[in-house]
C-alpha positions in Angstrom: 0.0 0.0 0.0 1.2 3.6 -0.8 0.9 6.5 1.7 -0.3 8.8 -1.1 0.0 9.4 -4.8 3.3 11.3 -4.4 4.9 8.3 -2.7 3.6 6.0 -5.4 5.1 8.3 -8.0 8.5 8.3 -6.3 8.5 4.5 -6.3 7.5 4.4 -10.0 10.2 6.8 -10.8 12.9 4.5 -9.4 11.6 1.7 -11.5 11.4 3.8 -14.7 14.8 5.6 -14.4 16.9 2.7 -15.8 14.4 2.0 -18.5 14.0 5.3 -20.2 16.5 6.8 -22.7 16.4 9.3 -25.5 13.7 11.9 -26.0 10.8 11.2 -23.7 7.6 12.9 -22.4 5.5 11.9 -19.5 1.7 12.2 -20.1 -0.5 12.0 -17.1 -4.2 11.2 -17.0 -6.0 13.8 -14.9 -6.6 14.3 -12.2 -5.0 11.7 -10.0 -2.4 10.7 -12.6 -0.8 14.2 -12.5 -0.1 13.8 -8.8 1.6 10.5 -9.5 3.5 11.9 -12.5 5.2 14.9 -10.8 7.8 12.8 -8.8 8.5 10.9 -12.0 9.4 14.0 -14.1 11.4 15.3 -11.1 13.5 12.1 -11.2 13.7 11.7 -15.0 14.0 15.4 -15.8 11.6 15.2 -18.8 8.6 17.2 -19.8 5.2 16.6 -18.3 2.0 17.0 -20.2 -1.6 15.8 -19.9 -3.3 12.9 -21.6 -6.8 14.4 -21.8 -8.5 11.1 -22.3 -11.6 10.7 -20.1 -14.0 7.8 -19.4 -17.5 7.6 -20.8 -20.3 6.9 -18.4 -24.1 6.8 -18.4 -25.9 9.4 -16.3 -27.6 6.6 -14.3 -24.2 4.8 -13.6 -21.6 7.6 -13.3 -18.9 5.3 -11.8 -19.2 2.6 -14.4 -17.2 3.2 -17.6 -18.4 1.8 -20.9 -15.7 3.5 -22.9 -13.4 6.5 -23.1 -12.8 9.5 -25.3 -9.5 11.1 -26.3 -8.6 14.7 -27.3 -9.0 13.9 -31.0 -12.6 13.0 -30.3 -11.9 9.3 -30.9 -13.8 6.8 -28.7 -12.9 3.4 -27.5 -15.9 1.3 -26.4 -16.4 -1.8 -24.4 -19.3 -3.5 -26.3 -20.3 -5.7 -23.4 -20.7 -2.7 -21.1 -22.6 -0.8 -23.7 -25.0 -3.7 -24.1 -25.2 -4.4 -20.4 -26.2 -0.8 -19.7 -28.8 -1.0 -22.5 -27.3 2.1 -24.3 -28.5 3.1 -27.7 -26.2 4.8 -30.3 -27.9 8.1 -29.3 -27.1 7.5 -25.6 -23.4 6.9 -26.5 -23.3 10.1 -28.6 -24.8 12.1 -25.7 -22.2 10.7 -23.4 -19.5 11.6 -25.9 -20.8 15.2 -26.1 -20.8 15.6 -22.3 -17.2 14.2 -22.0 -16.0 16.3 -24.9 -17.2 19.4 -23.2 -15.2 18.4 -20.1 -12.1 17.7 -22.1 -12.3 21.1 -23.8 -12.8 22.7 -20.4 -9.7 21.0 -19.0 -7.6 21.8 -22.0 -8.4 25.5 -21.5 -7.9 25.4 -17.8 -4.7 23.4 -17.5 -3.0 25.3 -20.3 -0.6 22.6 -21.5 -0.7 21.4 -25.1 -1.9 17.9 -25.9 0.6 15.0 -26.1 0.6 15.3 -29.9 2.6 18.5 -29.5 5.6 16.4 -28.4 5.2 13.8 -31.2 6.1 12.1 -33.4 9.4 10.5 -32.4 9.5 10.7 -28.6 9.0 7.9 -26.2 5.9 8.4 -24.0 5.3 7.3 -20.4 1.5 7.2 -19.8 0.8 7.6 -16.1 -2.3 7.2 -14.0 -2.9 6.4 -10.3 -4.1 2.9 -11.1 -5.7 0.6 -13.7 -9.1 -0.9 -13.0 -10.9 -1.4 -16.4 -8.1 0.4 -18.2 -10.5 2.0 -20.8 -9.2 5.6 -20.2 -5.6 4.4 -20.5 -6.4 2.5 -23.6 -7.8 5.7 -25.2 -4.6 7.5 -24.2 -2.4 4.7 -25.6 -4.2 4.6 -28.9 -3.9 8.4 -29.2 -0.2 8.2 -28.6 0.2 5.5 -31.2 -1.8 7.4 -33.7 0.4 10.4 -33.3 3.7 8.6 -33.8 5.1 7.8 -30.3 8.4 6.0 -30.7 7.8 3.8 -27.6 4.9 3.7 -25.1 5.3 2.7 -21.5 2.3 2.5 -19.3 3.3 3.3 -15.7 0.9 2.8 -12.7 1.3 2.1 -9.0 -1.4 -0.6 -9.1 -3.4 -2.6 -11.6 -6.0 -5.3 -11.9 -4.6 -8.5 -13.3 -6.8 -8.5 -16.3 -6.0 -4.9 -17.2 -2.3 -5.5 -16.7 -2.3 -8.5 -19.1 -4.0 -6.3 -21.7 -1.4 -3.6 -21.4 1.5 -5.9 -21.4 0.4 -6.8 -25.0 -0.8 -3.3 -26.1 2.1 -1.2 -24.8 5.8 -1.6 -25.4 6.2 -1.8 -21.6 4.0 -2.0 -18.5 5.4 -0.9 -15.2 3.0 -1.6 -12.4 4.2 -1.9 -8.8 1.2 -4.0 -7.7 -0.7 -6.4 -9.9 -3.7 -7.9 -8.1 -6.0 -10.7 -9.3 -8.4 -9.7 -6.5 -8.4 -6.0 -7.5 -11.4 -4.0 -6.2 -10.8 -0.3 -6.5 -7.7 1.9 -7.0 -8.3 3.8 -3.8 -7.8 0.6 -1.7 -4.1 0.7 -2.4 -3.6 4.1 -0.9 -3.7 5.3 2.7 -4.6 8.8 1.5 -6.6 8.8 -1.7 -8.0 12.3 -1.3 -9.6 13.8 -4.5 -7.2 15.8 -6.7 -8.8 19.1 -7.7 -8.4 21.1 -10.8 -6.5 23.7 -8.7 -4.1 20.9 -7.6 -3.5 19.9 -11.2 -2.7 23.4 -12.3 -0.2 23.8 -9.4 1.4 20.4 -10.2 1.8 21.3 -13.9 3.3 24.7 -12.9 5.8 23.0 -10.8 6.7 20.6 -13.6 7.2 23.6 -16.0 9.5 25.2 -13.5 11.6 22.0 -13.5 11.7 22.0 -17.2 12.7 25.7 -17.5 16.4 26.3 -18.4 18.5 27.8 -15.6 19.1 31.5 -15.8 22.4 32.4 -17.5 25.1 33.9 -15.3 25.1 37.7 -15.0 27.8 39.4 -17.1 31.1 39.5 -15.3 30.4 36.5 -13.1 32.6 33.5 -13.4 31.0 30.0 -13.4 33.0 27.4 -11.4 34.0 24.3 -13.3 32.1 21.2 -12.2 
């Protein structure tokens, strides 16, 4: 069990450090994934952006995902869940419209460009605070592939066994610190699983941008000591 998302991110960073080489970007699924991702970019010294993918749900079952939508407006759907919820094509389109409005709101608020801005050619580390169904991560992964990611690593602190097996096949690499065949909910693997707010995300992204900013050049006349 992890104390909080930051501790989980630090543990993931240690696993990822020897695996990542060449141009790389970390893309976090908001909101919780951003809190996990910050310690990773602190350790790896690579850019942090947002994978704006978001799960699709029905109004009468807001916690049950039947698919996910990415920032290109492309959907991934779980046909069994769609059928089980009794959703019509119009129901799916209405859910898509609701989620698209939220994606647009987040893109405007968070102020960082989509992952495609860093592609093609870079390796991508997709981060979330856990994998249950994995539908949102699948949408993010397909988006990264479509835009020419050189290599895709899915990095999460915890994952359901079934989801982990899928991403071992779908991604170039899966790094999950806990894989559980009796997985119930992501929050059960954290002592503190407090909600991450939009304000938290903005602050975390600002911190990541500070880390990525080049150091100020020395003032004229100052000598820089040799390392």
